C-alpha positions as CSV (number, residue, x, y, z in Angstrom):
1,X,83.8,91.0,117.4
2,X,87.4,90.7,119.5
3,X,87.3,93.0,122.2
4,X,90.3,95.6,122.1
5,X,91.6,95.8,125.2
6,X,93.4,99.2,126.7
7,X,97.2,98.1,127.9
8,X,98.4,100.3,130.7
9,X,100.8,99.8,133.5
10,X,99.4,102.0,136.4
11,X,100.3,101.6,140.2
12,X,97.5,102.1,142.5
13,X,98.8,103.7,146.1
14,X,96.1,103.4,148.6
15,X,96.2,105.7,151.5
16,X,96.3,104.0,154.9
17,X,92.8,103.4,156.3
18,X,92.1,103.4,160.1
19,X,89.0,103.2,162.3
20,X,88.9,106.6,163.7
21,X,87.7,109.8,162.0
22,X,90.4,112.4,160.6
23,X,91.3,115.1,162.3
24,X,92.0,118.6,161.1
25,X,92.2,119.6,157.3
26,X,93.9,116.2,156.6
27,X,91.9,113.7,154.2
28,X,92.3,110.4,152.9
29,X,92.4,109.7,149.2
30,X,93.5,107.0,146.4
31,X,96.0,107.8,144.7
32,X,97.7,106.9,141.6
33,X,100.9,107.0,140.2
34,X,101.3,108.0,136.6
35,X,103.0,105.8,134.0
36,X,103.3,105.5,130.1
37,X,102.2,102.4,128.3
38,X,100.9,101.1,124.7
39,X,97.1,102.0,124.0
40,X,95.2,100.2,121.2
41,X,91.9,102.1,120.5
42,X,89.5,100.8,118.0
43,X,87.9,103.8,116.1
44,X,84.4,103.3,114.4
45,X,83.1,105.3,111.7
46,X,79.9,105.2,109.6
47,X,80.5,103.8,106.0
48,X,78.8,102.7,102.4
49,X,79.2,99.6,101.0
50,X,79.7,99.5,96.7
51,X,80.7,96.8,94.5
52,X,84.1,96.7,92.8
53,X,82.4,97.7,89.9
54,X,78.9,98.9,89.4
55,X,78.3,99.2,85.2
56,X,75.2,100.5,84.0
57,X,73.7,98.6,80.8
58,X,72.4,100.8,78.4
59,X,71.8,100.2,74.6
60,X,73.7,101.5,72.3
61,X,70.9,101.1,69.6
62,X,67.1,101.3,69.3
63,X,65.0,98.5,69.0
64,X,62.5,96.0,70.3
65,X,63.6,93.7,73.5
66,X,63.0,90.0,71.5
67,X,64.9,88.1,73.9
68,X,65.5,88.4,78.1
69,X,68.7,85.9,78.8
70,X,69.2,86.4,82.4
71,X,67.3,86.9,85.8
72,X,67.6,89.2,88.6
73,X,70.5,88.5,90.8
74,X,71.8,85.9,88.4
75,X,76.1,86.0,88.6
76,X,77.1,86.3,84.9
77,X,80.8,85.6,83.4
78,X,81.9,88.5,81.1
79,X,80.8,88.5,77.5
80,X,77.8,86.7,78.3
81,X,74.7,87.4,76.8
82,X,71.9,89.5,78.5
83,X,69.1,90.6,76.3
84,X,68.6,90.7,72.5
85,X,67.2,93.2,70.5
86,X,65.1,92.9,67.1
87,X,67.9,92.5,64.4
88,X,65.8,92.9,61.3
89,X,66.3,96.8,60.6
90,X,70.1,95.9,61.1
91,X,70.8,92.7,59.5
92,X,68.6,94.9,56.6
93,X,71.2,97.7,56.6
94,X,74.0,95.3,56.6
95,X,73.1,93.8,53.3
96,X,72.0,97.2,51.6
97,X,76.1,98.3,52.8
98,X,77.7,95.4,51.3
99,X,75.7,96.0,47.6
100,X,76.9,99.4,48.1
101,X,80.4,97.9,48.2
102,X,79.9,96.1,45.0
103,X,78.4,98.6,43.3
104,X,81.4,101.0,44.3
105,X,83.5,98.1,43.3
106,X,82.7,97.9,39.9
107,X,82.5,102.0,39.4
108,X,86.7,101.5,40.5
109,X,86.9,98.8,37.7
110,X,85.5,100.9,34.9
111,X,87.2,104.1,35.8
112,X,90.8,102.0,36.2
113,X,89.5,100.9,32.6
114,X,88.9,104.5,31.6
115,X,91.8,105.5,33.1
116,X,93.9,103.5,31.1
117,X,93.2,103.9,28.0
118,X,93.5,107.8,28.9
119,X,97.1,107.4,29.5
120,X,97.6,105.2,25.9
121,X,95.5,107.9,24.1
122,X,97.6,110.9,25.8
123,X,100.9,108.9,25.3
124,X,99.9,109.2,21.1
125,X,98.7,112.7,21.5
126,X,95.2,111.7,20.8
127,X,94.2,113.9,23.8
128,X,95.1,116.7,25.7
129,X,96.5,116.2,29.4
130,X,93.1,117.9,30.8
131,X,91.1,114.3,29.5
132,X,94.0,112.5,31.3
133,X,93.7,114.4,34.6
134,X,90.0,114.5,34.4
135,X,90.0,110.9,34.2
136,X,92.3,109.9,36.7
137,X,90.3,112.4,39.1
138,X,87.3,110.2,38.4
139,X,89.1,107.2,39.3
140,X,90.3,108.9,42.6
141,X,86.3,109.6,43.1
142,X,85.3,105.9,42.6
143,X,88.3,104.6,45.3
144,X,87.1,107.2,47.8
145,X,83.2,106.3,47.1
146,X,84.5,102.7,47.4
147,X,86.4,103.2,51.1
148,X,82.8,104.8,52.1
149,X,81.1,101.8,51.3
150,X,83.4,99.7,53.3
151,X,83.4,102.0,56.1
152,X,79.3,101.6,56.1
153,X,79.6,98.1,56.0
154,X,81.5,98.1,59.1
155,X,79.3,100.6,60.6
156,X,76.4,97.9,60.2
157,X,78.2,95.0,61.5
158,X,79.1,97.1,64.5
159,X,75.2,98.2,64.9
160,X,74.2,94.4,64.2
161,X,76.3,93.4,66.9
162,X,74.7,96.0,69.4
163,X,71.8,93.9,69.1
164,X,73.4,91.6,71.4
165,X,73.4,93.1,75.1
166,X,76.7,91.2,76.7
167,X,77.9,91.7,80.2
168,X,81.1,94.1,80.1
169,X,82.2,92.0,83.4
170,X,81.8,89.1,86.0
171,X,79.5,90.2,88.2
172,X,75.9,89.8,89.4
173,X,72.6,91.1,87.5
174,X,70.6,93.8,89.3
175,X,67.1,95.0,88.6
176,X,65.5,93.8,85.2
177,X,63.2,96.9,84.8
178,X,62.6,96.0,80.6
179,X,60.8,92.8,79.7
180,X,60.7,91.4,76.2
181,X,59.0,93.9,73.7
182,X,59.9,96.4,75.3
183,X,61.0,99.7,73.2
184,X,64.6,100.4,74.5
185,X,67.0,103.2,72.7
186,X,70.6,104.8,73.7
187,X,68.5,108.2,75.3
188,X,66.4,106.3,77.5
189,X,67.2,107.7,81.0
190,X,67.0,104.3,82.8
191,X,69.4,101.6,82.3
192,X,68.3,97.8,81.0
193,X,70.1,96.2,84.3
194,X,73.5,97.2,86.6
195,X,75.9,94.4,86.5
196,X,78.0,94.6,89.9
197,X,81.3,92.9,90.2
198,X,81.0,92.1,93.8
199,X,84.3,89.7,94.2
200,X,85.6,92.4,96.3
201,X,83.8,95.3,98.0
202,X,84.6,99.0,98.4
203,X,84.1,100.5,101.6
204,X,83.8,104.4,101.7
205,X,84.0,106.5,104.7
206,X,85.2,110.0,105.9
207,X,87.4,111.4,108.5
208,X,87.7,114.7,110.0
209,X,90.9,116.8,108.3
210,X,92.1,116.3,112.5
211,X,91.9,112.6,112.0
212,X,93.8,112.8,108.6
213,X,96.7,115.5,110.5
214,X,96.8,112.5,113.4
215,X,97.7,109.8,111.2
216,X,99.9,112.0,108.8
217,X,102.3,113.0,112.1
218,X,101.9,109.2,113.1
219,X,103.0,107.6,109.9
220,X,105.0,110.6,108.3
221,X,103.1,110.6,105.2
222,X,99.5,109.1,103.9
223,X,101.2,106.5,101.9
224,X,103.0,105.3,104.7
225,X,99.8,105.3,106.7
226,X,98.0,103.0,103.9
227,X,100.9,100.7,103.8
228,X,101.3,100.3,108.0
229,X,97.4,100.5,109.1
230,X,96.5,97.0,110.6
231,X,93.7,95.7,109.1
232,X,90.2,97.0,109.2
233,X,87.3,95.4,110.4
234,X,83.3,95.7,109.5
235,X,80.1,96.0,111.4
236,X,77.0,95.1,109.7
237,X,74.0,97.1,109.5
238,X,72.4,94.3,112.3
239,X,75.7,94.8,114.5
240,X,77.1,91.5,113.8
241,X,80.9,91.4,112.3
242,X,81.7,90.2,109.0
243,X,83.7,87.3,109.1
244,X,86.5,89.0,107.0
245,X,89.2,91.6,107.6
246,X,89.8,94.4,105.0
247,X,92.3,96.8,104.2
248,X,92.9,100.8,103.5
249,X,93.3,101.0,99.7
250,X,93.2,104.8,99.4
251,X,92.6,108.4,100.9
252,X,91.6,111.1,98.6
253,X,94.2,114.0,98.1
254,X,91.4,116.7,98.7
255,X,89.2,117.7,101.2
256,X,85.6,118.4,101.0
257,X,85.0,122.4,101.5
258,X,81.4,121.4,102.4
259,X,82.0,118.7,104.9
260,X,85.7,119.4,105.7
261,X,86.1,115.8,105.4
262,X,88.4,113.5,103.5
263,X,87.4,110.2,101.7
264,X,88.9,106.9,102.7
265,X,88.3,103.7,100.7
266,X,88.9,100.1,102.2
267,X,88.4,96.6,100.4
268,X,87.1,93.6,101.8
269,X,86.8,90.6,99.8
270,X,83.5,89.2,99.2
271,X,83.7,85.3,97.8
272,X,80.5,84.4,99.0
273,X,78.4,87.5,98.0
274,X,77.4,88.3,101.5
275,X,78.3,91.7,101.4
276,X,75.6,93.7,98.4
277,X,76.3,96.5,96.7
278,X,74.5,99.9,98.2
279,X,74.6,98.9,101.9
280,X,75.6,100.7,104.9
281,X,78.1,99.5,107.8
282,X,80.5,100.8,110.3
283,X,84.2,100.1,109.5
284,X,86.7,99.9,112.7
285,X,89.9,100.9,112.7
286,X,92.3,99.6,115.0
287,X,94.9,102.9,116.2
288,X,97.9,102.2,118.6
289,X,98.9,104.9,120.7
290,X,102.7,104.3,122.1
291,X,104.3,105.5,125.3
292,X,100.8,107.3,126.4
293,X,99.5,108.1,130.1
294,X,95.9,106.7,130.7
295,X,94.0,108.0,134.0
296,X,90.6,107.4,135.1
297,X,87.9,109.6,134.3
298,X,87.1,109.6,137.8
299,X,90.4,111.3,138.5
300,X,89.2,114.1,136.4
301,X,86.7,117.0,136.8
302,X,85.5,120.0,134.3
303,X,85.2,123.3,134.7
304,X,83.7,125.4,131.4
305,X,84.2,122.6,129.1
306,X,88.2,122.4,130.3
307,X,89.2,118.7,132.2
308,X,91.6,119.2,135.4
309,X,92.9,116.4,137.5
310,X,94.9,117.1,141.1
311,X,98.3,116.3,141.1
312,X,99.7,115.6,144.9
313,X,102.8,117.5,145.4
314,X,104.3,117.2,149.4
315,X,101.3,116.1,150.5
316,X,98.5,119.2,149.1
317,X,97.0,118.6,146.0
318,X,97.7,120.9,143.3
319,X,94.8,121.5,140.2
320,X,96.1,120.7,137.0
321,X,94.8,121.4,133.2
322,X,95.2,118.5,131.1
323,X,94.7,117.8,127.5
324,X,92.4,114.6,127.0
325,X,91.0,112.5,124.5
326,X,88.2,109.8,125.7
327,X,88.9,106.1,125.0
328,X,86.0,103.9,123.8
329,X,85.3,102.3,127.1
330,X,83.9,104.9,128.5
331,X,86.2,105.2,131.6
332,X,89.2,106.2,130.6
333,X,91.2,109.1,129.0
334,X,94.4,109.7,127.2
335,X,96.3,112.8,128.6
336,X,98.3,114.3,125.6
337,X,99.8,117.0,128.0
338,X,99.7,118.2,131.7
339,X,100.9,115.2,133.4
340,X,104.2,113.4,133.4
341,X,105.2,110.2,134.4
342,X,106.4,109.4,137.9
343,X,103.7,112.2,139.0
344,X,100.9,110.9,141.6
345,X,97.5,112.3,141.3
346,X,94.3,111.6,142.7
347,X,92.8,108.8,141.2
348,X,88.9,109.0,142.0
349,X,86.5,111.6,143.9
350,X,88.3,114.7,142.2
351,X,84.9,116.4,141.9
352,X,85.0,116.2,145.8
353,X,88.6,117.5,146.3
354,X,89.5,121.3,146.9
355,X,92.7,122.8,145.9
356,X,95.5,122.9,148.4
357,X,93.8,120.5,150.4
358,X,96.3,118.1,152.6
359,X,96.4,114.6,151.5
360,X,97.4,111.3,154.3
């Protein structure tokens, strides 16, 4: 992975050395003049890999698998046949439905003739209006029965089409737990297989609420952060770096009450199918801090979880509380408060210095 360097302009002022042992209370120390600069910090997060689409393939009808058309790990296209389920019962159901349509059509024609005849008789005042209305109702009932029969045909055709299980998208076939002869149904708990669209991979990780607030303050809004954040890198489980960079695509607007974290999603191209759904990795986000103060850790000391350094004012040391954030190199701190540019501090061995000590 390309090393991310910390850029900081500092001026080290070394005290003059001599061959004689100093006398009195004057000490010789290395001093550092504090200045501001730009720092790029790599932040690493544990993440999980998931395909762009992981679609579980479940049967929509019950029956025996008669043909298996793919193998595990095979690349498939949308609409490609994956399984064939026994069609005999569904073909028979379709024929019955089509026969019912023909019978219903015959009933409709008969009732149309009856209604037409009754209209003429009513016009000649041979029958009452009641008889005419009965004939009309019978015709309407016959037409309704015909519509039901036609709907049954549509349903039977749909069920027959379900006998051929097709891929809903481009992707890779997962495990195939069922083979030819297996009885399957829509109520089964385990899918026939999973088709994963892994042309692009989603990388899911979490940020703390504090980190999210920092992004918000830096970029003004979450939307601006998504647009302006630099490309991110991926460290695989063996420690190697993935050869393509990705981008932050979405940040959840809800904080998990149990973990206090916010879910973030990055997307990486995966044309070679190198990344596999379900894997683990680390995502590396470069974060730039502008006009900040960076000092070596050797220039600080701790008392009760608080960090101090020694400023040199008028030739004497003054213990100063500072607010710091460690850098990934393990050797330096970003100073958020407590120091200003131009001030001089003890550069190393701060733990051996006393407050008020005279510095040569």
